[in-house]
C-alpha positions in Angstrom: 105.3 99.1 170.8 103.9 95.6 169.9 103.3 95.1 173.6 101.3 98.3 173.8 99.0 97.4 171.0 98.6 93.8 172.1 97.5 94.8 175.6 95.0 97.4 174.1 93.5 94.7 171.8 93.1 92.2 174.6 91.4 94.7 176.9 89.1 95.9 174.1 88.3 92.2 173.5 87.3 91.7 177.1 85.0 94.8 177.0 83.3 93.6 173.8 82.6 90.2 175.3 80.9 91.8 178.3 83.5 90.7 180.8 84.0 92.8 184.0 87.4 94.3 184.2 89.6 92.7 186.8 91.8 94.9 189.1 94.8 93.9 187.0 93.1 94.9 183.8 92.1 98.3 185.3 95.6 98.9 186.4 96.9 97.9 183.0 94.6 100.2 181.1 95.3 103.0 183.5 99.0 102.5 182.8 98.3 102.7 179.1 96.6 106.0 179.6 98.9 107.6 182.2 101.7 110.0 181.8 104.5 110.3 184.3 106.1 113.7 184.8 108.3 115.6 187.2 108.7 119.4 187.2 106.8 122.7 187.5 103.5 122.3 185.7 99.8 123.1 185.9 97.4 120.2 186.5 93.7 119.8 186.2 91.9 116.6 186.9 88.3 115.6 187.8 85.1 113.7 187.4 81.4 114.5 186.8 80.9 116.3 190.1 84.2 117.7 191.2 87.3 119.1 189.5 90.7 120.2 191.0 93.4 122.6 189.8 97.1 122.4 190.9 100.1 124.5 190.0 103.8 124.1 190.0 103.7 120.3 189.9 102.7 120.3 193.6 100.1 118.1 195.3 98.4 121.1 196.9 95.2 122.3 195.1 94.7 125.9 194.2 91.1 125.4 193.5 88.3 122.8 193.9 85.2 123.2 191.9 82.1 121.3 193.0 79.3 121.0 190.4 76.6 119.8 192.9 74.4 121.1 194.4 75.5 124.0 192.2 78.9 125.1 190.9 80.5 126.4 194.1 84.3 126.6 194.3 87.0 126.7 197.0 89.6 129.2 195.9 91.7 131.7 197.9 93.1 133.6 194.9 92.3 137.2 194.3 94.2 137.7 191.0 93.7 135.3 188.1 97.2 135.9 186.8 98.7 135.0 190.2 96.4 132.2 191.2 99.3 129.8 191.5 100.5 131.5 194.7 97.6 130.4 196.9 96.4 126.9 198.1 93.1 125.7 199.5 94.8 122.6 201.0 98.1 122.8 202.9 100.1 119.9 204.2 102.9 120.1 206.8 105.2 117.3 208.1 107.7 116.9 210.8 110.0 114.2 212.0 110.4 113.6 215.7 110.9 116.9 217.5 111.8 119.0 214.4 109.8 121.9 213.2 106.8 121.5 210.8 107.7 122.1 207.2 105.3 122.6 204.2 105.6 119.8 201.6 105.9 122.7 199.1 109.7 122.5 199.7 109.9 118.9 198.6 110.5 117.6 195.1 107.5 115.9 193.5 106.7 113.8 190.5 103.2 112.7 189.4 101.4 110.1 187.3 98.4 111.6 185.6 95.2 110.5 183.8 92.4 113.0 183.1 90.3 111.5 186.0 93.1 110.7 188.6 96.5 112.0 189.7 99.1 110.5 192.1 102.0 112.5 193.4 105.2 111.1 195.0 108.1 112.8 196.6 111.7 111.6 196.6 112.8 112.5 200.1 115.6 110.2 201.3 114.1 109.6 204.8 110.3 110.1 204.3 108.3 109.0 201.2 104.8 110.4 200.7 102.4 109.4 198.0 99.3 111.5 197.6 96.5 110.6 195.2 93.3 112.4 194.2 90.4 110.3 192.9 86.7 111.0 192.2 83.2 109.6 192.7 80.9 108.6 189.8 77.6 109.6 191.4 78.5 111.9 194.3 80.0 115.4 194.5 83.1 114.2 196.3 86.8 113.5 195.9 89.1 111.3 197.9 92.6 112.2 199.0 94.8 109.1 199.8 98.1 109.8 201.5 100.6 107.1 202.2 103.5 108.0 204.5 106.5 105.6 204.6 109.6 105.6 206.7 112.4 105.2 204.2 115.2 105.9 206.7 117.2 103.2 208.5 116.0 104.2 212.0 112.6 104.4 213.8 111.0 107.8 213.6 107.9 109.6 214.8 106.2 111.3 212.0 103.5 114.0 212.3 101.4 115.4 209.4 98.9 118.2 209.4 96.3 118.8 206.7 94.6 122.2 206.6 91.6 122.8 204.3 90.1 126.2 203.5 86.4 126.4 204.2 85.2 129.5 202.4 83.1 128.9 199.2 83.1 131.0 196.0 79.7 131.2 194.4 79.0 130.3 190.8 79.4 133.1 188.3 79.5 136.1 190.7 82.4 134.4 192.6 81.3 136.0 195.9 83.1 134.7 199.0 80.8 132.9 201.5 82.0 131.8 204.9 80.4 128.8 206.7 77.7 129.6 209.2 79.2 127.0 211.4 81.2 123.7 211.4 80.3 120.6 213.3 82.7 117.8 214.3 81.8 114.2 215.0 82.3 112.8 218.5 85.8 111.4 217.7 86.8 114.4 215.6 87.2 112.4 212.4 84.4 114.0 210.5 83.5 117.7 210.1 80.6 119.3 208.2 80.6 123.0 207.3 77.2 124.6 206.6 76.5 127.4 204.2 72.8 128.3 204.7 73.0 130.8 201.8 70.8 130.7 198.7 73.8 131.7 196.6 75.4 128.3 197.4 72.0 126.6 197.2 72.3 125.9 200.9 75.3 123.7 200.6 77.3 121.6 203.1 80.9 120.6 202.7 82.1 117.6 204.6 85.5 116.0 205.3 85.6 112.4 206.5 88.6 110.5 207.7 88.5 106.9 206.6 92.1 105.8 207.1 94.4 106.7 210.0 92.4 108.4 212.8 93.5 112.0 213.4 94.5 113.1 216.9 91.6 114.6 218.8 92.6 118.2 218.2 90.0 119.6 215.9 90.8 123.2 216.7 94.3 122.9 215.1 94.6 125.0 212.0 96.7 127.4 210.1 93.8 129.9 209.9 90.9 130.2 212.2 88.4 129.3 209.4 90.3 126.3 208.2 89.5 122.6 208.9 92.7 120.9 210.1 93.7 117.4 211.2 96.9 116.2 212.8 98.2 112.6 212.4 101.1 111.1 214.4 102.7 107.7 214.1 105.9 106.1 215.1 107.2 104.0 212.3 110.0 101.4 212.0 112.1 101.5 208.8 110.0 100.4 205.8 106.7 100.8 207.7 103.9 103.2 206.7 100.5 104.6 207.6 97.6 105.7 205.4 95.4 108.8 205.6 92.2 108.8 203.6 90.1 111.9 203.5 86.8 112.2 201.7 85.9 115.7 200.8 82.4 116.4 199.4 79.6 118.8 198.8 75.8 118.3 199.1 72.7 120.1 200.2 72.4 120.7 203.9 69.2 118.7 204.2 70.8 115.5 202.7 74.2 115.7 204.5 73.6 112.9 207.0 72.3 110.5 204.4 75.1 111.3 201.9 77.8 110.9 204.5 76.4 107.6 205.7 76.4 106.3 202.1 79.8 107.5 201.1 81.4 106.2 204.3 80.5 102.7 203.1 80.9 103.1 199.3 83.6 105.6 198.5 85.9 103.0 197.0 83.1 101.5 194.9 82.4 105.0 193.7 86.1 105.5 192.7 86.2 102.1 191.0 82.9 102.7 189.1 84.1 106.0 187.7 87.4 104.6 186.6 85.8 101.6 184.9 83.3 103.9 183.2 86.0 106.2 181.9 88.1 103.3 180.7 85.2 101.6 179.0 84.2 104.8 177.2 87.8 105.4 176.2 88.9 102.0 175.0 85.8 100.1 174.1 83.2 102.2 172.4 85.5 103.4 169.6 89.0 103.0 168.4 91.6 104.7 166.3 94.7 102.7 165.5 97.4 104.4 163.3 100.0 102.2 165.0 101.9 105.3 166.1 102.0 105.0 169.9 102.1 108.7 170.5 99.2 109.5 168.1 97.0 106.7 169.3 97.7 107.3 173.0 96.8 110.9 172.5 93.5 109.9 170.8 92.6 107.8 173.9 93.7 110.6 176.2 91.6 113.1 174.3 88.5 110.9 174.6 89.2 110.5 178.3 89.5 114.3 178.7 86.1 114.8 177.1 84.5 112.1 179.4 86.2 113.6 182.4 85.1 117.2 181.5 81.5 116.1 181.4 80.0 117.7 184.5 76.7 118.0 186.3 74.4 121.0 186.0 70.8 121.2 186.9 69.9 117.5 186.7 71.9 117.0 183.4 75.5 116.2 182.6 77.1 118.2 179.8 80.6 118.9 178.6 82.4 122.0 180.0 85.7 123.5 179.2 87.8 122.3 182.2 87.7 120.1 185.3 87.9 123.1 187.7 88.1 126.4 185.7 85.1 127.8 183.7 82.8 125.7 185.8 79.6 126.4 184.0 78.1 125.6 180.6 79.0 127.3 177.3 77.2 126.3 174.1 80.3 126.9 172.1 82.3 124.3 174.0 79.6 121.7 173.4 79.3 122.5 169.7 83.0 122.3 168.8 83.4 119.1 171.0 80.6 117.5 169.1 82.1 118.3 165.7 84.5 115.5 166.7 82.1 113.3 168.6 79.7 112.8 165.7 82.4 110.5 164.3 82.4 108.1 167.2 79.9 108.9 170.0 76.6 109.9 168.3 74.4 109.3 171.4 76.2 112.0 173.3 75.7 114.4 170.4 72.0 113.6 170.4 71.9 114.3 174.1 73.7 117.6 173.7 71.5 118.9 170.9 68.5 118.0 173.0 70.0 120.0 175.8 70.3 123.0 173.5 66.7 122.5 172.4 65.6 122.4 176.0 67.4 125.6 177.0 66.5 127.7 173.9 63.9 130.4 174.5 60.4 130.8 173.2 61.7 132.7 170.2 63.9 129.7 169.3 67.2 131.5 170.1 69.8 129.0 171.3 71.6 129.5 174.6 75.1 131.0 174.8 75.7 130.1 178.5 73.8 128.5 181.4 74.8 128.7 185.1 73.6 129.2 188.6 73.6 132.9 189.6 72.6 134.3 193.0 69.4 132.3 193.6 68.5 130.6 190.3 69.8 129.1 187.1 70.2 131.8 184.4 70.5 131.6 180.6 72.4 134.0 178.4 71.2 133.7 174.8 73.3 133.9 171.6 73.3 137.5 170.2 73.5 138.9 166.7 77.2 138.3 166.0 77.6 135.2 168.1 79.4 132.4 166.3 77.3 129.8 168.2 74.6 130.2 165.6 77.0 129.1 162.8 78.6 126.3 164.7 75.2 125.1 165.7 73.9 124.8 162.1 77.2 123.2 161.0 76.9 120.6 163.8 73.3 119.9 163.0 74.3 119.1 159.4 77.1 116.8 160.5 74.8 115.1 163.0 72.2 114.3 160.4 74.8 112.9 158.0 76.1 110.5 160.6 72.8 109.7 162.4 69.9 110.0 159.9 67.9 111.2 162.9 65.3 113.1 161.0 63.0 113.4 164.1 65.5 115.4 166.2 66.5 117.6 163.3 62.8 118.4 162.7 62.5 119.4 166.3 65.6 121.5 166.0 64.7 123.1 162.7 63.0 126.2 164.1 66.2 126.9 166.0 68.2 126.3 162.9 66.1 128.7 160.9 66.3 131.3 163.7 70.1 131.0 163.8 70.3 131.6 160.1 68.0 134.6 160.3 69.9 136.1 163.2 73.2 135.5 161.4 72.1 137.2 158.2 71.3 140.3 160.1 75.0 140.9 160.0 75.4 140.3 156.3 75.8 143.6 154.6 75.3 144.8 151.0 78.8 143.6 150.2 77.7 140.0 150.9 80.2 139.7 153.7 79.6 139.1 157.4 80.3 142.0 159.6 81.0 141.6 163.3 82.3 143.6 166.3 84.8 141.0 167.6 88.1 140.3 166.0 88.2 136.8 164.5 86.5 134.3 166.8 87.1 136.2 169.9 84.6 137.2 172.6 86.5 140.5 173.5 87.2 143.7 171.5 84.8 145.8 169.5 85.2 147.3 166.1 82.4 146.6 163.6 83.6 145.5 160.2 83.8 142.8 157.6 85.3 139.5 159.0 86.8 136.6 157.2 86.2 134.1 160.1 82.5 134.9 160.3 82.1 135.0 156.5 83.7 131.6 156.3 81.5 130.1 158.9 78.4 131.7 157.5 79.0 130.2 154.0 79.5 126.8 155.5 76.4 127.2 157.7 74.2 128.3 154.8 75.2 125.3 152.8 74.5 123.0 155.7 71.1 124.8 156.1 70.3 124.0 152.4 71.2 120.4 153.0 69.2 120.1 156.2 66.2 121.7 154.6 66.4 119.4 151.6 66.5 116.3 153.7 63.5 117.1 155.8 61.6 118.8 153.0 61.4 122.3 154.4 61.6 125.7 152.7 62.1 124.3 149.2 61.2 127.5 147.4 64.0 129.5 149.1 66.8 127.0 148.9 68.1 128.1 145.5 68.3 131.7 146.8 70.3 130.6 149.8 72.6 128.5 147.6 73.2 131.5 145.4 73.8 133.7 148.4 76.5 131.3 149.7 78.1 131.4 146.3 78.1 135.2 146.2 79.6 135.3 149.7 82.3 132.9 148.7 83.1 135.1 145.7 83.3 138.2 147.9 85.4 136.4 150.5 87.9 135.8 147.7 87.5 139.2 145.9 87.5 141.6 148.9 89.0 139.8 151.8 91.9 138.2 150.0 95.1 140.2 150.3 97.5 139.7 147.4 100.1 141.5 149.5 99.7 139.3 152.6 98.7 136.2 150.7 96.0 135.8 153.4 92.4 136.4 154.1 92.1 139.6 156.1 89.6 141.9 157.9 88.5 145.5 158.1 87.7 147.9 161.0 84.5 149.9 161.2 86.2 153.0 159.7 86.9 150.9 156.6 90.6 150.8 157.4 92.5 147.6 156.9 93.1 145.3 160.0 96.7 144.3 159.3 96.7 141.3 161.7 97.0 137.7 160.6 94.2 135.8 162.4 93.8 132.0 162.6 90.1 132.1 161.7 91.2 132.5 158.0 92.6 129.0 158.0 89.1 127.4 157.9 88.6 128.7 154.4 90.8 125.9 153.0 89.2 123.3 155.2 85.7 124.2 153.9 87.1 124.4 150.4 86.2 128.0 149.9 89.5 129.1 148.2 91.4 127.8 145.2 94.4 125.4 145.5 97.0 128.1 144.9 95.6 130.2 147.7 95.6 127.3 150.1 99.3 126.9 149.5 99.9 130.6 149.9 98.1 130.7 153.2 100.3 127.9 154.5 103.4 129.9 153.5 102.0 133.0 155.2 101.4 131.0 158.4 105.0 129.8 158.3 106.3 133.3 157.7 104.2 135.0 160.4 102.3 132.7 162.8 104.2 129.5 163.2 106.6 128.8 166.0 108.3 125.5 165.0 108.6 124.3 168.5 105.2 125.1 169.9 102.8 125.7 167.0 100.6 128.5 165.7 100.1 131.9 167.3 96.4 132.9 167.4 97.3 136.3 165.9 100.2 138.3 164.6 101.5 140.9 165.3 101.0 140.8 169.1 100.2 144.4 169.6 96.7 144.4 171.1 97.9 145.8 174.4 98.5 149.0 172.3 94.9 148.9 170.9 93.0 148.9 174.2 91.1 152.1 173.5 90.6 151.5 169.8 89.2 148.0 170.2 87.6 148.8 173.6 89.3 146.0 175.6 88.5 145.9 179.3 91.6 146.2 181.5 94.2 143.6 180.6 91.8 141.0 179.3 93.6 140.6 176.0 96.9 139.9 177.8 100.5 141.1 177.3 102.4 140.2 174.1 102.7 136.4 173.6 100.1 135.7 176.3 96.4 134.6 175.9 94.6 136.4 173.0 97.6 138.6 172.3 99.7 136.0 170.4 99.5 132.9 172.6 99.7 129.4 171.1 96.1 128.0 171.1 95.3 124.4 170.6 92.6 125.0 168.0 95.1 127.2 166.0 97.3 124.1 165.6 94.3 122.0 164.6 93.2 124.6 162.0 96.7 124.8 160.5 96.7 121.0 160.3 93.3 121.1 158.5 94.8 123.6 156.1 97.7 121.2 155.4 95.3 118.2 154.7 93.1 120.4 152.6 96.2 121.1 150.5 97.1 117.4 150.2 100.1 117.9 152.4 99.2 115.0 154.7 102.8 113.9 155.4 103.5 117.4 156.8 100.3 117.3 158.7 101.1 113.9 160.2 104.5 115.2 161.4 103.0 118.4 162.8 100.4 116.4 164.7 103.0 114.0 166.1 105.5 116.7 167.1 103.2 119.6 168.2 99.8 118.2 169.0 100.3 114.8 170.8 100.8 114.8 174.5 104.3 113.3 174.0 105.1 116.2 171.6 103.9 118.7 174.1 105.9 117.1 176.9 109.1 117.2 174.8 108.7 120.9 173.9 110.0 124.0 175.8 108.5 124.0 179.3 106.4 121.0 178.2 104.2 118.9 180.4 101.4 116.4 180.0 98.6 118.5 178.7 95.8 119.2 176.2 95.9 122.9 176.8 93.8 126.0 176.1 96.9 128.1 175.2 100.7 128.3 175.8 102.9 131.3 176.3 104.8 132.0 173.1 107.5 134.4 174.4 110.6 132.8 173.0 112.8 135.5 174.5 112.1 134.3 178.1 113.0 130.7 178.6 111.4 130.6 182.0 107.9 131.0 180.6 108.3 130.1 176.9 105.9 127.3 176.2 104.2 127.5 179.6 100.8 125.8 179.6 97.5 127.3 180.9 94.4 125.2 181.4 96.1 121.8 180.7 92.9 119.7 180.4 90.9 121.7 178.0 87.9 120.4 176.1 88.6 122.2 172.8 92.1 120.7 172.6 90.8 117.2 173.0 88.0 117.6 170.5 90.0 119.4 167.8 92.7 116.8 168.1 90.2 114.0 167.4 88.6 116.1 164.6 92.0 116.6 163.0 92.9 113.0 163.3 89.8 111.9 161.4 90.4 114.5 158.8 94.1 113.5 158.4 93.0 109.9 157.6 90.3 111.0 155.2 87.0 111.7 156.8 86.0 114.8 154.9 82.3 115.5 155.6 81.1 117.6 152.7 78.1 119.9 152.7 75.9 116.9 151.6 77.7 113.7 152.6 80.2 111.8 154.6 83.1 111.7 152.2 86.1 109.4 152.5 89.5 110.6 151.1 91.7 107.8 152.4 95.4 108.3 153.1 98.2 106.4 154.7 101.7 107.6 155.5 104.4 106.2 153.2 105.7 103.7 155.6 102.3 102.9 157.0 100.5 99.7 155.8 97.2 100.0 157.7 94.9 102.2 159.8 91.7 101.1 161.5 89.2 103.4 163.2 85.5 103.6 164.2 83.1 105.8 162.3 79.4 106.4 162.9 77.3 105.8 159.8 73.5 105.7 159.9 73.7 105.9 163.7 75.8 102.8 164.1 79.6 102.3 164.6 81.3 101.0 161.5 84.9 99.7 161.5 86.9 101.5 158.7 90.1 99.8 157.6 92.6 101.4 155.2 95.3 99.2 153.6 97.8 99.4 150.8 99.9 102.0 149.1 99.2 104.8 146.7 97.2 108.0 146.0 94.2 106.2 144.5 91.8 103.5 145.5 92.0 100.0 144.0 88.9 98.6 145.8 86.1 99.4 148.3 84.2 96.8 150.2 81.2 97.1 152.5 81.1 93.8 154.5 82.9 92.1 151.6 80.5 93.5 149.0 82.3 95.5 146.3 81.3 99.2 146.1 82.3 102.0 143.8 82.1 105.2 145.8 84.1 107.0 148.5 81.0 109.0 149.2 78.9 107.2 151.8 75.5 106.8 150.2 72.0 105.9 151.4 72.7 102.3 150.6 75.3 102.1 153.4 72.9 100.7 156.0 73.3 98.0 158.6 77.0 97.5 157.7 79.7 96.6 160.1 82.9 97.1 158.2 84.3 99.1 155.3 87.6 98.2 153.8 89.4 100.6 151.4 92.4 99.3 149.5 94.9 101.9 148.2 96.7 101.3 144.9 96.1 101.5 141.2 92.6 102.1 140.1 90.8 98.9 138.9 87.3 100.3 138.5 85.9 103.8 138.3 84.6 105.2 141.6 82.9 108.4 142.9 85.4 110.7 144.7 82.9 113.5 145.6 79.5 114.9 145.0 77.5 117.9 146.3 74.2 116.0 146.4 72.8 113.1 148.4 74.1 109.9 146.9 71.3 107.3 146.8 73.4 104.6 145.2 76.2 103.9 142.8 76.6 100.6 140.8 79.2 99.5 138.3 78.5 96.8 135.8 81.9 95.2 135.4 80.9 93.2 132.4 79.5 96.2 130.4 81.8 98.7 132.0 78.9 101.0 132.9 78.7 103.2 136.1 75.3 104.3 137.2 74.9 107.1 139.8 71.7 108.2 141.4 71.7 111.4 143.4 69.0 113.5 145.1 68.6 117.2 145.9 66.1 120.0 145.4 65.1 121.2 141.9 67.3 124.1 140.8 70.4 122.8 142.8 73.7 123.2 141.0 75.1 119.7 141.4 78.2 117.9 140.3 79.8 114.5 140.6 83.6 113.8 140.5 84.8 110.4 139.4 88.3 108.9 139.3 89.0 106.3 136.6 91.9 104.6 134.9 90.3 105.3 131.6 88.1 108.0 130.1 84.4 107.5 129.5 83.0 107.2 125.9 79.8 108.9 126.9 77.9 110.4 129.9 74.2 110.0 129.8 71.6 112.1 131.7 67.9 112.4 130.8 68.7 110.4 127.7 71.2 113.0 126.5 74.9 112.6 126.1 76.4 115.4 128.3 80.0 114.4 127.9 80.8 117.8 126.4 79.5 119.6 129.4 81.9 117.8 131.8 85.6 118.1 132.1 88.3 115.4 132.1 91.6 116.1 133.7 94.6 113.9 133.2 96.3 113.0 136.4 99.3 110.8 137.0 98.0 107.3 136.4 94.3 108.4 136.5 91.6 110.6 135.0 89.5 113.0 137.0 86.0 113.3 135.5 83.9 116.3 136.7 80.2 116.3 135.7 78.3 119.5 136.6 74.5 119.6 136.1 71.4 121.3 137.3 68.7 119.4 139.1 65.4 119.6 137.2 63.7 117.2 139.6 64.5 115.8 143.0 66.3 112.7 141.7 68.8 112.6 138.9 70.6 109.6 137.3 73.9 109.8 135.6 75.4 106.9 133.5 79.0 106.7 132.4 80.0 104.2 129.8 83.6 103.1 129.6 85.5 101.0 127.1 
């Protein structure tokens, strides 16, 4: 383990000092990121312009998604649930005069990163290595195939590659055959032309750059396929190399693109790899000194980078390398909830993209894609959760960036999203919605816990945003009171004493008896009392938790019986234990972990993350494999599919893992501030991570032992608050020392903290906070002693506060109402 962390440190050091990575450093970093695996598994891998999907652990793609010129795909499947039975590339080999055999029959292992995969067989007489790599600036991928004679005699080897040529159009998924295909004079290059507006007049080319194929361009397994035959006689230990460049471009630029990539394909590969490694290992870090947790953090960042794809002259995050190959706002929003902590520039770019694609009525997009002959936008409708996540993200972005200008530009969209959302708030002060939980399928209009939880959080973020930029002051008290009433109703009407859980109702006012994972966010946003947080955890364990895989998205799994009642289309919900009908979803695991941390059960949360959420944990589980998945099959009664992964390189999984890791170690963004609640595992002495504060990366270091904080330093200057205040500017490092309390410090506040100073000689703590007049504020302070008085507006308000005796400390809560924008509270200690 020491070797692992030393190599990471040295490579980060070389990045920071502006050194170019050498080949050995690239290989070393790649090894740190890679996972080796052998067995049936689903694989997705890709870069900004191309993504590939494999099944059954085999080096033969089921699907290739090009993102340029538009999101066309190569895919022969006709049934999504059986898409693993078709390939778009087939490879056949024979030795001497034997019959050709598909490489499907061979045993394969692979080494995987999110942007590269290399397969290797273990045949005794013939070793084949096949890698798939991607370009940084072109819509192309490179197949490298190394064939080695591992027998003890000379053999003649023949290998055929056969590539499907039909394109699937974006969104409609129509099948388009090429108008014609043209071969170069020596047969080593072929271009297929699709002069069809649905493909944006694309060309797909295949270039041979290694071993020259035999001049038999008409050889194929199907008439429409492009096939090449390679023959070589090899002595024992000798090998030959096939290199195929497969790419997509507009017809009019094909000659120019092919000329460039012929000369520069390896540079394109190298540039992409160095870019991904730089973004992964240099721009931010998170070191818990658990190899599996830290490696998964780096893997998750690499997934996010690799799932950033081209669309209409922009690059934005999308769900997968190959599947779901168009833009959804929801994916961007939940991804950026994590990225605000470490990559604020990408969040700025993403929010600007949403602004750019909103309509003239300030409604944010739901999806954006090429359809038929133009780019099309779907806008977020009345009960779309995008509105709520959008407002929540804007609040988080402002806390970490202080980018008032962008928020001012976004404010009309923020206002519109709040207005649209409240159209579904009924007289009971609950949010009503058609979809169950956070789904996009099903239909039965009724009160929903998930939407109510998000709406409360979004309203409070809206109040914060409006306060900061000085908008809509007169209405903010009303919105604040509304969020309080909604929280009360969430607890009064949607809490089930019988189920010990937050529940939902159908449109006929009948109880929806299902346990949904959306209810878990109530604890994370601190909307329920401590006892109920603990009760929800127990309800999850009793009903939703599979101890080997994680959390079902719903229980019971009976939605296949509710097709008519909930108006499901076909089998979109899935059979029991599959997909939405009780599958194990990555964000379900994250939300359960967030519930654990909200309940101060961090040791349990740490173990859950390590065993269930890390890539190592997933590999070591039933039917495990290297993955950050969308969902897993939870059917424990069938060992052949129990734990099987679908969509193994999924954006949400990566972003929710990172979000959860920051929360585990104490980054608790409140409605008004970045709030630190530091924690270290019992046997852990240190944790270091990057955090964006005031638009700059700050190195946070946690050291020591204990539940409380003995000291806080900003660049070696003593501070007295775990709430990041307005005085935290141009700092490089924050160190927090756990231990016995030496001086009082702020633990939380629901207002903007301007500054906090402690006069150690006079034992006086001065706190200055800002909000809007009428705001119901509070400050929570932890101290080893009780104050003798609390002064505000020249009045001693100590009687209005509460002092709670903890083990080895006092918790001092001071509620007050803002009579002006800025209030000052002074506490005098003995």
